[in-house]
C-alpha positions in Angstrom: 3.3 -13.0 -19.2 1.3 -14.2 -22.1 -2.5 -14.3 -22.0 -3.8 -17.8 -21.4 -0.9 -19.0 -19.4 -1.5 -19.9 -15.8 1.1 -18.2 -13.7 0.6 -20.6 -10.7 1.5 -23.9 -12.4 4.6 -22.6 -14.2 3.7 -24.4 -17.4 1.7 -23.4 -20.4 -1.6 -24.4 -18.8 -4.6 -22.8 -20.3 -6.5 -20.6 -18.0 -9.6 -19.0 -19.5 -9.7 -16.3 -16.8 -6.4 -14.7 -17.8 -6.6 -11.8 -20.2 -4.2 -9.5 -21.8 -3.2 -6.5 -19.5 -2.8 -3.9 -22.3 -5.8 -2.0 -20.8 -3.5 -0.9 -17.9 -1.4 2.3 -18.3 1.6 1.0 -16.3 3.6 4.2 -16.6 0.7 6.3 -15.2 0.2 3.7 -12.4 3.9 3.7 -11.5 3.9 7.5 -11.5 0.9 7.6 -9.2 2.4 5.1 -6.9 5.7 7.0 -6.7 3.9 10.3 -6.0 1.8 8.7 -3.2 5.0 7.2 -1.7 6.7 10.6 -1.8 3.7 12.2 -0.2 3.6 9.6 2.6 7.3 10.1 3.3 7.0 13.9 3.4 4.0 13.6 5.8 5.9 11.2 8.0 8.8 13.5 8.2 6.7 16.5 9.2 4.7 14.6 11.8 7.8 13.0 13.5 7.6 15.5 16.5 4.1 14.2 17.3 5.4 10.7 17.9 8.1 11.7 20.4 7.8 10.7 24.0 5.6 13.0 26.1 7.3 14.9 28.8 5.8 14.5 32.3 6.7 17.9 33.7 4.1 18.5 36.4 5.1 22.1 36.8 4.3 23.0 33.2 1.3 20.8 32.4 -1.7 19.5 34.3 -2.8 15.9 34.6 -5.5 16.2 31.9 -3.2 18.0 29.5 -0.7 15.2 29.9 -3.4 12.7 29.2 -4.4 14.6 26.1 -0.7 14.7 25.0 -0.4 10.9 25.5 -3.5 10.3 23.5 -2.3 12.6 20.7 1.0 10.7 20.8 -0.7 7.3 20.5 -2.8 8.5 17.6 0.3 9.9 15.8 2.1 6.6 16.3 -0.9 4.6 14.9 -1.1 6.9 12.0 2.6 6.4 11.3 2.1 2.6 11.5 -0.6 2.8 8.9 1.6 5.0 6.7 4.4 2.5 7.0 2.0 -0.3 5.9 0.8 1.7 2.9 4.4 2.5 1.9 5.3 -1.2 2.0 2.3 -2.0 -0.2 3.4 0.7 -2.6 7.0 -0.7 -2.7 5.6 -4.2 -3.3 3.5 -2.9 -6.2 6.5 -1.1 -7.7 8.5 -4.3 -7.4 5.7 -6.2 -9.2 5.7 -3.6 -12.0 9.5 -4.1 -12.4 9.1 -7.8 -12.6 6.2 -7.7 -15.0 3.8 -9.2 -12.5 1.6 -6.2 -11.8 -2.1 -6.6 -12.2 -2.2 -10.2 -11.1 -3.5 -11.5 -7.8 -0.7 -12.5 -5.4 -2.9 -15.3 -4.0 -4.6 -16.9 -7.0 -2.9 -15.4 -10.0 -5.9 -14.2 -11.9 -6.2 -10.7 -13.3 -7.1 -8.0 -10.8 -10.0 -5.9 -12.3 -8.9 -2.6 -13.7 -11.5 -0.7 -11.6 -10.0 -2.2 -8.4 -6.5 -1.2 -9.5 -7.8 2.3 -10.4 -9.2 2.6 -6.8 -6.0 1.3 -5.1 -3.1 0.7 -7.4 -1.1 -1.0 -4.6 -3.7 -3.7 -4.0 -2.0 -7.2 -4.2 -5.2 -9.3 -4.4 -8.4 -9.7 -6.4 -11.7 -9.2 -4.7 -12.3 -12.9 -4.0 -9.0 -13.4 -2.3 -9.4 -10.1 -0.3 -12.5 -11.5 1.3 
């Protein structure tokens, strides 16, 4: 999208806050996102046993050990939930890259600062909208 065009109105409205996004290395960002996605998928696959239902065999395991196993299972399930959310954010960022919309806030349409994208390349919003 051209600099100075407000993406929200759909017309050639002037918006002084929009700047040219040539300062972003889209190829490096895309590569970083894909590498992180692959890492998350591999971690998820190796940790799948930890999320399985806990057997309640009273002959093998005492009550406290079962409680520990249940707590470990709950933590593994929560970790997987967070992994899934991060993978969805990465997929959305890759989609925005493909559509030429990467680097703009999903909420207000202004440029997301480069430092914010360097910190988390999958972030969909500017600092103000994230508040």
